[in-house]
FIVOMI-713261 format. One line per 2 residues: number of its first residue (from 1); their letters; for each residue x, y, z of C-alpha. Coordinates in steps of 0.001 Angstrom, whole numbers, plus 500000, padded with zeros to 6 digits. Example, Ala and Ser with C-alpha at 12.3 -4.5 7.8 and 13.67 -1.06 7.14 Angstrom:
2
1 = as = 512300,495500,507800 | 513670,498940,507140
// end
This chain:
560
1 = md = 541344,489837,522842 | 541269,489540,518853
3 = eq = 538354,491783,517577 | 536025,489871,515854
5 = lf = 536139,486912,518440 | 534896,490732,520884
7 = fr = 532004,491408,519121 | 531109,487907,518761
9 = kl = 530841,487766,522099 | 529748,491023,522883
11 = nr = 526515,490657,520188 | 525208,487765,522705
13 = lc = 524833,489584,525612 | 521961,490577,526367
15 = ts = 521663,493083,529448 | 523873,496068,530150
17 = ke = 525207,493834,533793 | 526572,491531,530846
19 = if = 528337,493888,528939 | 530049,495838,532248
21 = df = 531127,492557,533958 | 532153,491128,530580
23 = ls = 534333,494548,530009 | 535295,494303,533232
25 = sl = 537462,491098,532402 | 539407,492290,529674
27 = ei = 542744,494659,530017 | 543200,495871,526459
29 = ms = 540431,496896,524208 | 541073,499555,520852
31 = dt = 538920,501961,520552 | 536985,500196,517445
33 = ma = 536075,497463,520435 | 535154,500520,522848
35 = sg = 532393,501858,520879 | 531398,498660,519739
37 = al = 530310,498337,523283 | 528562,501635,523885
39 = qr = 526981,500946,520946 | 525614,497083,522424
41 = is = 524688,499706,525790 | 522237,501701,523552
43 = ev = 520821,498422,521559 | 519978,496635,525110
45 = ev = 519390,499594,527291 | 517381,501787,524520
47 = dd = 513420,501817,523623 | 511194,503653,522117
49 = ng = 510522,505526,525453 | 514222,506051,526084
51 = lk = 516600,505084,528344 | 515155,501425,530416
53 = np = 517496,501847,533313 | 519882,505003,533669
55 = gg = 520379,505017,537261 | 522553,501195,535962
57 = vl = 524144,502720,533059 | 524686,506287,533345
59 = en = 526265,505701,536660 | 528432,502793,536069
61 = av = 532118,502580,536491 | 533082,500692,533795
63 = fr = 530974,503482,531901 | 532585,506239,533398
65 = al = 535529,504824,532513 | 535191,504808,528588
67 = cf = 533460,508087,528426 | 536799,509660,530271
69 = qf = 538934,508374,527376 | 536422,509534,524826
71 = ef = 536264,512659,525907 | 540185,513281,526956
73 = es = 541680,511462,524050 | 539044,512099,520723
75 = sk = 542008,513406,518942 | 543857,509969,519289
77 = ls = 540642,507709,518530 | 540105,505849,514677
79 = nt = 537622,507843,512731 | 535467,504342,513784
81 = gl = 535725,504784,516991 | 535078,507937,517295
83 = ln = 532114,508413,515261 | 530495,505051,516134
85 = al = 530811,506401,519817 | 528887,509849,519221
87 = qa = 525993,507759,517635 | 525755,505233,520267
89 = li = 526405,508244,523176 | 523216,510387,521177
91 = kl = 520971,507304,521212 | 521810,507109,525410
93 = ri = 521021,510838,525627 | 523566,512113,526584
95 = dp = 523496,515803,526876 | 524993,517407,523743
97 = qs = 525938,520461,525682 | 528428,518144,527615
99 = tl = 532378,518401,527466 | 532232,514934,526371
101 = ma = 529984,515621,523260 | 531235,519049,522461
103 = nl = 534497,517187,521935 | 533380,514499,519689
105 = ls = 531277,516639,517331 | 534639,519446,517285
107 = eg = 537115,516314,516019 | 534570,514937,513977
109 = ee = 533760,518634,512262 | 537711,518704,511772
111 = rl = 538886,515372,510382 | 535659,516347,507794
113 = gk = 536759,519518,506727 | 540349,518208,506392
115 = gq = 538543,515207,504290 | 539785,512474,506144
117 = lt = 535957,510452,506760 | 535189,507391,504334
119 = vt = 532397,507213,502799 | 530785,504714,505927
121 = nl = 532345,507381,508588 | 530787,510019,506554
123 = ct = 527405,508618,506986 | 527159,507739,510466
125 = fg = 527889,511426,511215 | 525770,512489,509083
127 = es = 522978,509921,510572 | 524558,511840,514702
129 = ll = 524062,514959,512920 | 520678,514383,511912
131 = ql = 519489,513021,515672 | 521233,515777,517341
133 = eg = 519512,518842,515102 | 517211,517354,512205
135 = ps = 517502,518072,508433 | 518428,521733,508829
137 = cv = 521539,521082,510321 | 524180,522317,507846
139 = tl = 527027,520702,508457 | 525092,517808,506249
141 = eq = 525149,519847,503152 | 528710,519328,503875
143 = iv = 529176,515900,504249 | 526798,514995,500798
145 = nh = 529198,517676,499319 | 532269,515002,500281
147 = iq = 530346,512037,499320 | 529816,513311,495806
149 = kk = 533828,513338,495512 | 534152,509736,496649
151 = di = 534110,506900,494142 | 530702,505462,493519
153 = ek = 531325,502135,491958 | 533923,501547,495113
155 = ws = 531351,501753,497723 | 529828,498424,499267
157 = ar = 526328,497710,499316 | 526414,498843,503076
159 = em = 527855,502339,501938 | 525557,502672,499663
161 = vm = 522430,501765,501672 | 523959,504401,504363
163 = vy = 523787,506945,501581 | 520425,506623,500179
165 = km = 518961,506930,504095 | 520733,510111,504572
167 = lq = 520032,511902,500900 | 515851,510311,501904
169 = vt = 515800,512477,505190 | 518153,515011,503538
171 = vr = 517146,515961,500134 | 514545,519072,500930
173 = ek = 513560,519939,497037 | 512994,517721,494372
175 = eq = 516017,517626,492128 | 518673,518439,494788
177 = yq = 521166,515702,494330 | 519651,514244,491010
179 = dl = 523026,514252,489836 | 525046,511823,493029
181 = ln = 520998,509851,492497 | 521477,509420,488836
183 = rm = 524942,507705,489104 | 524240,505588,492400
185 = ns = 521205,504477,490785 | 523208,503065,488100
187 = vt = 526339,501360,490443 | 523193,500016,492227
189 = lt = 521755,498294,489598 | 524561,496159,489126
191 = iv = 524682,495049,492523 | 521064,494332,492960
193 = sq = 521601,490223,492965 | 523931,491163,496286
195 = ls = 521801,492386,497918 | 519907,491742,501796
197 = pk = 516173,491395,502080 | 517183,494651,504484
199 = ft = 518929,496352,501482 | 516895,495324,499264
201 = si = 513459,496959,501236 | 515774,500104,502671
203 = il = 516767,501040,498802 | 513281,500721,497584
205 = ns = 511644,502872,500355 | 514621,505627,499177
207 = lv = 513813,505564,495907 | 509893,505936,496495
209 = al = 510688,508721,499074 | 513253,510180,496658
211 = hq = 510353,510298,493856 | 512768,508602,492029
213 = tq = 510270,507793,489008 | 512955,507584,486197
215 = af = 515403,505095,487890 | 512626,502354,486061
217 = pl = 515302,500129,485357 | 516730,499513,488667
219 = vt = 513034,499740,490567 | 511678,496755,487914
221 = al = 515371,494986,489563 | 514798,495386,492809
223 = ck = 511031,494458,492759 | 512412,490824,490366
225 = hs = 515121,490667,493395 | 512755,490949,496317
227 = vk = 510766,487922,495088 | 513377,485900,496707
229 = hi = 513034,487322,500109 | 509193,487399,500877
231 = py = 509838,484651,503261 | 512879,486532,504562
233 = ft = 511199,490023,505012 | 510492,491324,508101
235 = gd = 506818,492821,508909 | 507977,497031,508428
237 = el = 510198,495328,505243 | 507655,493601,503593
239 = vn = 505224,496757,503974 | 508017,499102,502303
241 = vl = 508895,496907,499526 | 504560,496680,499019
243 = ea = 504573,500574,499501 | 507297,500361,496187
245 = fl = 505030,498494,494046 | 502346,500583,494891
247 = yf = 504003,503969,494050 | 505646,503541,490586
249 = eh = 502832,500846,489623 | 504059,497664,489489
251 = re = 503511,494313,489362 | 505383,490716,489094
253 = qi = 503664,488056,488479 | 505679,485801,490220
255 = ft = 506118,488458,493016 | 502390,487930,493589
257 = ea = 502599,484384,493422 | 505460,484303,495867
259 = le = 502986,486176,498503 | 500642,483221,497462
261 = ty = 503129,480815,499087 | 504102,483313,501712
263 = vp = 500818,485025,503760 | 498834,481419,504057
265 = es = 501881,479801,505352 | 502468,482913,508302
267 = if = 498909,484346,508605 | 498680,484189,511710
269 = tm = 502104,484799,513191 | 501895,488173,510596
271 = hp = 501569,491817,511640 | 498440,493607,511124
273 = qt = 499907,496040,509223 | 501084,493928,506681
275 = vs = 498434,492082,506120 | 496992,495217,506046
277 = kv = 499382,496340,502989 | 499042,493044,501385
279 = mq = 495334,493635,501016 | 495477,497300,500216
281 = yc = 498688,495684,496864 | 496166,493280,495830
283 = cr = 492889,495801,495902 | 495352,498751,494038
285 = kt = 496011,496533,491751 | 492619,494473,491178
287 = il = 494736,491195,492026 | 491806,488519,493123
289 = sk = 494419,485917,494985 | 492373,483218,496731
291 = pi = 494766,481557,498095 | 495387,485750,500111
293 = fd = 492014,486415,500302 | 490733,483144,502359
295 = av = 493649,483141,504374 | 493105,487269,505017
297 = ae = 489284,485870,505791 | 490540,483200,508300
299 = gf = 493084,485866,510266 | 490676,488180,510828
301 = is = 488236,485154,512205 | 490741,484432,514848
303 = na = 492093,488018,515232 | 489775,490512,514539
305 = dr = 489314,491744,518395 | 492807,492419,517982
307 = lt = 493062,494933,514886 | 492812,498484,515054
309 = td = 489548,500516,513277 | 492062,501141,510048
311 = qi = 492882,497638,509950 | 489331,496367,510141
313 = ae = 488401,498283,507301 | 491967,497256,505094
315 = yi = 490827,493375,505229 | 487315,493872,504690
317 = ip = 487344,495780,501521 | 489287,494410,499168
319 = fg = 486321,491500,499251 | 484036,493754,497693
321 = tl = 486073,495981,496060 | 487268,493034,494400
323 = ny = 483426,490599,494246 | 484548,487744,496415
325 = lp = 483617,485616,498788 | 485376,483655,500340
327 = ps = 484673,479580,501287 | 484146,481338,505143
329 = as = 482294,483949,503948 | 479605,483290,506559
331 = sl = 481713,482968,509504 | 483770,486549,508431
333 = fr = 480796,488295,508136 | 479589,487634,510997
335 = kl = 482077,488573,512983 | 482895,491809,511296
337 = et = 478815,492208,512623 | 480142,491286,515861
339 = vl = 482813,493563,516239 | 480650,496747,514554
341 = ht = 477953,496245,516955 | 480635,496729,520129
343 = rf = 483064,498808,518519 | 480798,501008,515895
345 = sq = 481307,504142,517856 | 484971,504142,517625
347 = fq = 485377,504087,513601 | 485990,507118,511675
349 = ph = 482905,508261,509572 | 484611,507893,506287
351 = tl = 486391,504511,507149 | 483188,503015,508666
353 = ln = 481039,504358,505254 | 483964,502625,503306
355 = ll = 483245,499527,505069 | 479752,499509,504684
357 = hs = 479236,500440,500778 | 482103,497549,500452
359 = cv = 479966,494807,502009 | 477654,495982,499681
361 = li = 478821,495613,496641 | 478735,491204,498126
363 = rr = 475390,491142,498947 | 476363,491633,502730
365 = yp = 473687,493717,503878 | 474331,495914,506822
367 = vn = 470757,496916,507770 | 471666,496896,511661
369 = fl = 473671,499965,511433 | 471873,501708,508299
371 = pk = 470020,504153,510517 | 472944,505399,512136
373 = if = 474239,505910,508417 | 471130,508248,507296
375 = sp = 470801,509831,510104 | 471332,513598,510377
377 = yf = 473846,513579,513192 | 476315,511018,510941
379 = lq = 475837,512959,507597 | 477292,516024,509486
381 = ql = 480030,513731,511104 | 480728,513288,507538
383 = qa = 480819,516546,506038 | 482456,517593,508597
385 = qp = 485769,515472,508328 | 487846,515233,505013
387 = pg = 486891,514731,502214 | 483456,515653,503005
389 = ld = 480747,514964,501544 | 482063,514890,498243
391 = ri = 480962,513260,494889 | 482453,509918,495956
393 = vt = 481028,509951,499674 | 477887,510925,498329
395 = cq = 477711,508157,495658 | 478402,505508,498135
397 = lt = 475427,506969,500645 | 473282,506955,497222
399 = ql = 473919,503147,496434 | 473601,502301,499999
401 = fl = 470320,503846,499543 | 469461,502299,496558
403 = tv = 470716,498747,497405 | 468190,498133,500664
405 = tl = 465492,500086,498192 | 466068,497059,496108
407 = ec = 467036,493936,497568 | 466099,494528,501141
409 = pf = 462269,495592,501133 | 461952,495064,504450
411 = ye = 464474,497832,505786 | 462043,500595,507411
413 = gp = 464601,502408,509299 | 465497,506006,507847
415 = kl = 465735,506797,504176 | 468371,509256,502412
417 = lp = 467307,512791,501752 | 466929,513531,498672
419 = ky = 469578,516202,498583 | 472352,513776,499790
421 = qv = 471976,511666,496817 | 473312,512136,493388
423 = ka = 471936,512171,490300 | 474584,509430,488725
425 = fl = 476974,507573,489884 | 480411,507536,489170
427 = mp = 482359,504217,488475 | 485906,505315,488714
429 = hs = 487454,501658,487610 | 484714,500821,485123
431 = sl = 485513,503483,482728 | 483998,502542,479060
433 = dv = 486586,500832,477265 | 485898,502794,474007
435 = hl = 487915,501215,471824 | 485620,497973,472833
437 = lk = 482512,499985,472516 | 483149,500511,468700
439 = rv = 483957,497276,467984 | 480451,496448,469304
441 = kt = 478301,499115,467845 | 479489,498173,464388
443 = gl = 478237,495075,464710 | 474728,496467,465543
445 = ly = 474596,498290,462936 | 475488,495560,460778
447 = ll = 472680,493437,462579 | 470367,495533,462791
449 = kk = 470735,497302,459748 | 470143,501251,461359
451 = ri = 471937,502926,463691 | 468695,504407,465267
453 = yf = 467490,500961,467137 | 470222,501347,469905
455 = as = 471475,504574,471900 | 474659,504586,473883
457 = ev = 475844,505510,477210 | 472308,506318,477708
459 = st = 471726,508135,481406 | 469076,506268,483348
461 = py = 466376,507744,486451 | 468067,505348,488827
463 = fy = 471021,506145,489006 | 473196,503897,486075
465 = tv = 474615,504563,483117 | 473621,501736,480462
467 = di = 476218,500951,478190 | 474260,500091,475308
469 = ei = 469815,499814,475349 | 467689,498341,472490
471 = kl = 464268,498684,473371 | 461509,496138,472098
473 = de = 457524,496498,471875 | 454995,494137,472911
475 = eg = 455837,491150,470084 | 459227,491306,470368
477 = fv = 460517,493508,467613 | 462873,496270,467748
479 = lp = 462429,500193,467922 | 463706,503233,467610
481 = aa = 466200,504092,470729 | 464386,507802,470647
483 = qc = 460356,506044,470790 | 459206,506474,474289
485 = ee = 455821,504379,473572 | 454554,500290,473669
487 = vh = 458111,499467,474836 | 457672,496243,476685
489 = rr = 461197,495576,477359 | 464381,497088,477797
491 = ia = 467808,495435,477003 | 471016,496343,478609
493 = lc = 474325,495248,476917 | 477120,495901,479447
495 = vd = 480221,495865,477459 | 483301,494837,480232
497 = gq = 486326,495779,479099 | 489570,494401,480865
499 = nr = 489171,497793,483458 | 485921,495798,484873
501 = fc = 487548,492357,486114 | 490091,491512,488422
503 = vn = 493675,491412,486526 | 493718,488213,484825
505 = sh = 490518,486926,485854 | 486753,486811,484553
507 = nl = 485728,487863,487842 | 484238,491394,487632
509 = lg = 484412,494014,490091 | 482289,495264,492447
511 = ee = 481198,498029,491458 | 480059,496462,487851
513 = ai = 478725,493483,489659 | 476675,495752,491573
515 = kq = 475799,498124,488758 | 474404,494714,486584
517 = rh = 472531,493398,488988 | 470343,496813,490376
519 = lq = 469850,497243,486306 | 468014,493677,486342
521 = ll = 466112,494536,489923 | 465247,497688,487780
523 = gy = 463235,496046,485116 | 465971,495741,482702
525 = ev = 467141,492490,480783 | 471254,492288,481229
527 = vq = 473362,491290,478221 | 477278,490469,479744
529 = ip = 479376,491367,476586 | 482689,490450,477857
531 = ff = 486089,491471,476323 | 487429,487788,476276
533 = ei = 483971,486877,474058 | 484935,489143,471749
535 = es = 488668,489925,471113 | 489143,486855,469127
537 = lq = 485998,488043,466848 | 487232,489043,463412
539 = nc = 484530,490671,461474 | 482147,492728,461202
541 = rk = 479738,489336,460602 | 481345,487240,463085
543 = ma = 480329,490078,465922 | 476736,490761,464248
545 = ey = 476401,486918,464883 | 477928,486596,468259
547 = lh = 475727,489891,469267 | 472331,487823,467671
549 = kk = 472834,484781,469884 | 473586,486498,473004
551 = if = 470883,489605,472728 | 468064,487659,470776
553 = ph = 468617,483870,471558 | 465446,482881,470935
555 = ty = 465125,484586,466892 | 466532,482796,463435
557 = gl = 470634,483946,462897 | 470697,486553,460500
559 = sc = 469683,486328,456918 | 472136,488330,455140
// end
């Protein structure tokens, strides 16, 4: 039978019985066909738990005849037949010490030593040795040395992918085989447009594992190329692509737009881990995509009971981080509360704290669960597990406590003991835009005439730091910043640079939104100075006029 016809028929068969019946009907087949049959048997009969039907496969007369042929005629086999058979038999859990396996391995090593193997052969042999002996196998180094001598420009896309995958497992030191990788990265750049979804995902995954941060042109090209493949990636492949975007800190607007089309259409069929990775991507990149978030909210409402506790947190936390309530918010948080009541004890302490803290950022108050969070038992659990009660954790606990104190006056449960409270909050995303602050201070100086009338980066007794504080007396006159008596009003200027907003958006991040909300509840008059309102102001006078309207809207304009 023609080989192409043979493989077309073989690949349509779904059980070992069908395959054995098919093989029995043939009078003659090549060693390539025979090894292909073994590979197909391994595909249909092996799962994560091993061989499904050992007796039905290993005792079958046709299978035994195939093994006999490979055992006693190994020297006559083609390279492809020999190495594909070896790979399939390893997958079928054939004893590595058997004569059959010993003969095939010995023949493979002999041909390796003679330099008779192609790139595909070398990779197939390498994969087999990795499965048998692991990355410490000494022959692997010999295989890679042979690969280095091959002309990379003549490799097919499949061969390139096979080598990347093998190096991903075999490279143990950071600079090992870097020259080979540099040459591969350069050649791969020229064939990016030909890569399938599977190959695109594998290469990006390998570049992450091999820390190829210097291969930026290739990474950029692969990320752009991945856009058209989004509807065709498997869940695992899309996870690999998203991890590469995160690892290389790459952002592509058209990629996000493609996700915005794909996720709402596929949310009810996507694997939860893929959805979690999409949300992690949006959260880490501060991308507030309403189509994605709205779809994920609907997916959570429908499927929350089937999610792991980590996945529940990964679905929900980005809503708080990016300060967004979807149209289905009431149903979303009702479902979350039900899940928490049912599975509270299953959550890891730090996961639970992150989840509940994200809720208060968007005014969803977990008052029913706070007595447990502030209990000595839970705090001991937090301390016992990494990262323990570090600064970030104690900031979250303190902010939870401050939130219920200010926003939930009806809460009468346990309080957070002072020893667990911080003196000032860390605001990692909302670090002050120093350049923007300087421009605002220059404008204020022009407006107020003297520097003594405002203070910058002021620590308050309430854990927050105010960007700029202005004090007024009862008649509305500005007081020196250092004066503490006769202060009737305090104005907090929030100088909000781009890093306090979601990307390409005027939507404040959750941690900045809660800060401004709390400052207001603590008695400050909060005046927001967002970057997008002042970036076009050309000089001090225009900045001063703007600040005058924002801070003192009911007084006359500048007299100068």
